[in-house]
C-alpha positions as CSV (number, residue, x, y, z in Angstrom):
1,M,-29.7,22.7,26.5
2,H,-30.6,20.4,23.6
3,R,-34.1,21.2,22.1
4,F,-36.2,18.7,20.3
5,Y,-39.8,18.8,18.8
6,L,-42.7,16.4,19.2
7,P,-46.3,17.1,18.0
8,P,-48.8,18.0,20.7
9,D,-50.4,14.5,20.7
10,Q,-47.1,12.9,21.6
11,C,-46.4,15.3,24.6
12,R,-49.1,14.3,26.7
13,D,-47.5,11.5,28.8
14,S,-45.0,11.8,31.5
15,V,-42.4,10.0,29.5
16,L,-41.7,11.0,25.9
17,Q,-40.0,9.1,23.2
18,L,-38.1,11.1,20.5
19,S,-38.8,10.2,16.8
20,A,-36.4,7.8,15.2
21,A,-34.6,10.5,13.4
22,D,-34.3,12.8,16.6
23,G,-33.4,9.8,18.6
24,H,-30.5,9.0,16.2
25,H,-29.4,12.5,16.2
26,A,-29.5,12.8,20.0
27,R,-27.6,9.6,20.4
28,E,-24.9,9.6,17.6
29,V,-24.4,13.4,17.1
30,L,-25.3,15.1,20.3
31,R,-24.2,12.3,22.5
32,V,-26.7,12.7,25.1
33,R,-26.3,10.6,28.3
34,L,-28.7,9.5,31.0
35,G,-29.5,12.3,33.4
36,D,-28.9,15.1,30.7
37,R,-31.5,17.8,30.6
38,A,-33.3,18.6,27.4
39,A,-36.3,20.6,26.2
40,V,-39.2,19.4,24.1
41,L,-41.3,21.9,22.0
42,D,-44.8,20.9,20.9
43,G,-45.2,23.8,18.3
44,V,-48.3,25.1,20.0
45,G,-46.9,27.0,22.8
46,A,-45.6,24.4,25.3
47,E,-42.0,23.8,26.2
48,L,-41.2,20.7,28.5
49,L,-38.1,20.5,30.5
50,C,-37.1,16.9,30.5
51,E,-34.4,14.5,31.8
52,V,-33.0,11.8,29.6
53,R,-34.0,8.4,31.1
54,E,-33.1,6.0,28.3
55,V,-30.5,5.9,25.5
56,S,-30.4,2.8,23.3
57,S,-30.4,1.6,19.8
58,R,-34.2,1.3,20.1
59,A,-35.1,4.6,21.7
60,V,-34.3,7.8,23.5
61,S,-36.8,8.5,26.2
62,L,-37.2,11.7,28.2
63,A,-39.0,12.1,31.5
64,V,-41.0,15.3,31.8
65,L,-39.9,17.4,34.8
66,Q,-41.9,20.6,34.1
67,R,-44.3,22.0,31.6
68,H,-44.2,25.7,30.6
69,S,-46.8,27.4,28.4
70,Q,-45.8,30.5,26.5
71,P,-48.7,32.7,25.0
72,P,-48.5,33.6,21.4
73,L,-47.3,37.0,20.3
74,A,-49.9,39.8,20.5
75,W,-49.9,40.1,16.6
76,Q,-49.9,37.4,13.9
77,V,-47.7,38.1,10.8
78,T,-48.3,36.2,7.7
79,L,-45.7,36.1,5.0
80,L,-47.1,35.6,1.5
81,Q,-43.9,34.8,-0.3
82,A,-43.3,34.0,-4.1
83,V,-41.3,30.8,-4.4
84,P,-37.8,31.4,-5.6
85,R,-35.5,29.0,-7.4
86,G,-33.4,26.3,-5.8
87,K,-33.3,26.0,-2.0
88,T,-33.8,29.7,-1.3
89,M,-37.3,29.1,0.0
90,E,-35.8,26.9,2.7
91,T,-33.8,29.8,3.8
92,I,-36.7,32.2,3.8
93,V,-38.8,29.7,6.0
94,Q,-36.0,29.3,8.4
95,K,-35.4,33.0,8.7
96,A,-39.1,33.7,8.8
97,T,-39.6,31.2,11.7
98,E,-36.7,32.7,13.6
99,L,-38.5,36.1,13.2
100,G,-41.7,34.8,14.8
101,V,-44.0,34.6,11.7
102,F,-47.4,33.1,12.3
103,R,-47.9,31.7,8.8
104,I,-46.1,31.3,5.5
105,V,-48.1,31.3,2.3
106,P,-45.9,30.2,-0.7
107,L,-47.0,32.0,-3.8
108,L,-46.9,30.8,-7.5
109,S,-46.9,34.2,-9.3
110,E,-46.8,34.6,-12.9
111,R,-43.0,35.3,-12.7
112,T,-42.3,32.2,-10.5
113,T,-39.8,30.1,-12.6
114,V,-40.2,27.0,-10.6
115,R,-42.7,24.6,-12.1
116,L,-43.7,21.3,-10.4
117,A,-46.6,19.0,-10.5
118,E,-49.3,19.3,-7.8
119,G,-48.1,16.3,-5.8
120,E,-44.6,17.5,-5.9
121,W,-45.7,20.9,-4.4
122,S,-47.3,19.1,-1.5
123,R,-44.0,17.3,-0.8
124,K,-42.1,20.8,-1.1
125,A,-44.4,22.1,1.7
126,D,-43.7,19.1,3.9
127,K,-40.0,19.9,3.5
128,W,-40.5,23.5,4.3
129,R,-42.2,22.4,7.4
130,L,-39.3,20.2,8.6
131,T,-37.2,23.4,8.0
132,A,-39.5,25.2,10.2
133,I,-39.2,22.6,12.9
134,E,-35.5,22.7,12.8
135,A,-35.7,26.5,13.1
136,I,-37.8,26.5,16.3
137,K,-35.4,24.1,17.8
138,Q,-32.6,26.4,17.1
139,C,-34.3,29.6,18.3
140,G,-36.4,28.2,21.1
141,S,-39.7,29.3,20.1
142,P,-42.5,26.8,21.2
143,W,-44.8,28.1,18.3
144,L,-44.4,26.3,14.9
145,P,-45.6,28.5,12.0
146,Q,-48.3,27.3,9.7
147,I,-47.2,26.6,6.1
148,A,-49.9,26.7,3.5
149,T,-50.0,24.7,0.3
150,P,-48.6,26.7,-2.5
151,A,-51.1,28.8,-4.5
152,S,-51.3,31.7,-7.1
153,P,-51.9,35.1,-6.0
154,R,-55.3,35.0,-7.5
155,E,-56.3,32.0,-5.6
156,V,-55.2,33.5,-2.4
157,L,-57.1,36.7,-2.9
158,Q,-60.1,34.7,-3.9
159,R,-60.2,33.2,-0.4
160,G,-61.1,36.6,0.9
161,E,-58.7,36.5,3.9
162,K,-58.5,39.8,5.6
163,F,-55.4,41.3,7.5
164,E,-55.8,44.4,9.7
165,L,-52.7,45.8,7.8
166,S,-51.8,44.5,4.5
167,L,-48.5,45.4,2.9
168,I,-46.7,44.6,-0.4
169,A,-43.2,45.1,-1.2
170,S,-43.1,47.2,-4.5
171,L,-40.6,48.8,-6.8
172,Q,-43.4,51.3,-7.9
173,R,-43.4,54.9,-7.5
174,D,-46.4,54.8,-5.2
175,S,-44.7,52.9,-2.6
176,R,-44.2,54.4,0.8
177,H,-42.0,53.7,4.0
178,P,-43.4,50.9,6.0
179,R,-43.5,53.2,9.1
180,E,-46.0,55.4,7.4
181,C,-48.3,52.6,7.1
182,F,-48.0,51.8,10.9
183,E,-48.4,55.4,11.8
184,A,-51.6,55.7,9.7
185,F,-53.1,52.6,11.0
186,T,-52.2,53.6,14.7
187,A,-53.6,57.0,14.3
188,E,-56.9,55.7,12.9
189,Q,-57.4,52.8,15.2
190,Q,-55.5,54.0,18.3
191,R,-53.7,50.6,18.6
192,S,-51.2,48.4,16.8
193,P,-52.5,46.0,14.1
194,K,-53.0,42.5,15.4
195,S,-52.9,40.8,12.0
196,I,-50.4,41.8,9.4
197,G,-50.0,40.3,5.9
198,V,-46.9,41.1,3.9
199,W,-46.5,40.1,0.2
200,V,-43.1,39.5,-1.2
201,G,-42.7,38.9,-4.9
202,P,-40.1,37.0,-7.1
203,E,-37.1,38.2,-8.8
204,G,-38.5,41.0,-11.1
205,D,-41.3,41.8,-8.7
206,F,-45.0,40.9,-9.2
207,T,-46.6,41.6,-12.5
208,P,-48.6,44.9,-12.8
209,A,-51.8,42.9,-12.6
210,E,-50.8,41.0,-9.5
211,L,-49.8,44.3,-7.8
212,S,-53.1,45.9,-8.9
213,A,-55.1,42.9,-7.5
214,A,-53.3,42.9,-4.2
215,K,-53.6,46.7,-3.9
216,G,-57.3,46.4,-4.8
217,A,-57.7,44.0,-1.9
218,G,-56.3,46.6,0.5
219,A,-52.6,46.0,0.4
220,W,-50.3,49.1,0.9
221,P,-47.3,49.2,-1.5
222,I,-44.2,49.8,0.6
223,S,-40.6,50.6,-0.3
224,L,-37.5,48.5,0.8
225,G,-35.1,51.4,0.1
226,P,-33.2,52.6,-2.9
227,L,-31.6,49.2,-3.7
228,I,-33.1,46.3,-5.4
229,L,-33.2,43.2,-3.0
230,R,-33.1,39.5,-3.6
231,S,-36.4,37.9,-2.9
232,D,-35.0,36.3,0.2
233,T,-33.4,39.4,1.4
234,A,-36.6,41.3,0.9
235,A,-38.4,38.6,3.0
236,V,-36.1,39.1,5.9
237,Y,-36.2,42.9,5.4
238,C,-39.9,43.1,5.6
239,L,-40.3,40.8,8.6
240,S,-37.6,42.6,10.6
241,V,-39.1,46.0,9.9
242,I,-42.6,44.7,11.0
243,N,-41.1,43.1,14.1
244,Y,-39.4,46.4,14.9
245,E,-42.4,48.6,14.4
246,L,-44.6,46.1,16.6
247,Q,-42.2,45.7,19.3
248,A,-41.3,49.3,19.5
249,T,-45.0,50.2,20.0
250,A,-45.5,47.4,22.6
251,S,-42.5,48.6,24.5
252,G,-43.7,52.2,24.4
253,R,-47.1,51.3,25.6
254,A,-45.7,49.1,28.4
255,S,-43.4,52.0,29.6
256,S,-46.3,54.5,29.7
257,Q,-48.5,52.2,31.9
């Protein structure tokens, strides 16, 4: 079944109209026909089962048959990601969305080689959001991750945002296996963390000053194994490990009840 996205304020009526771009794609590429079933995601937890009611050069309209609400995950994962060169950030946004990330904070670290004017960064963030929209349509998640405006690590830390568990991918000797961090948190709190932030640096890692500042704010350095990973691989690795640990804990708790 084909999936489409419409923002929440456009999902209130009983008949929905796809955007011009989605309508063109549905008509010319997907070849939808009257009576076809489709799903519409609103990005804030709702999935609407629909039936195609109109296909024309002017519009593609869908009649809502059922509305389903899916609660968010029991945890919120924020990826604080140094922006890499080229289109690699789009891949990171795509994979992070598929892995259920709650928010993505693009970082302009000292070793970030991409340099753009402030207005261009805003356009970049808009493009990354479109990538995230395409990703939820592919994976079926009704939750669209938030994508922040790019900022330096210092600016992010100055906001004073706190995570119950904060991790930072590190090549330094004081890094530990991620599981040790989860086990230490669980042993102290007798539960899994509900908010997790993970910092992933650029090629060559964060600078010593950036690492020190993040650690001073409570981030635990974690190892990603004996090999040096590309920034995009490191992001997927971290999010996969975090999902594994959280889901394993949730599964174990459910089975014991």
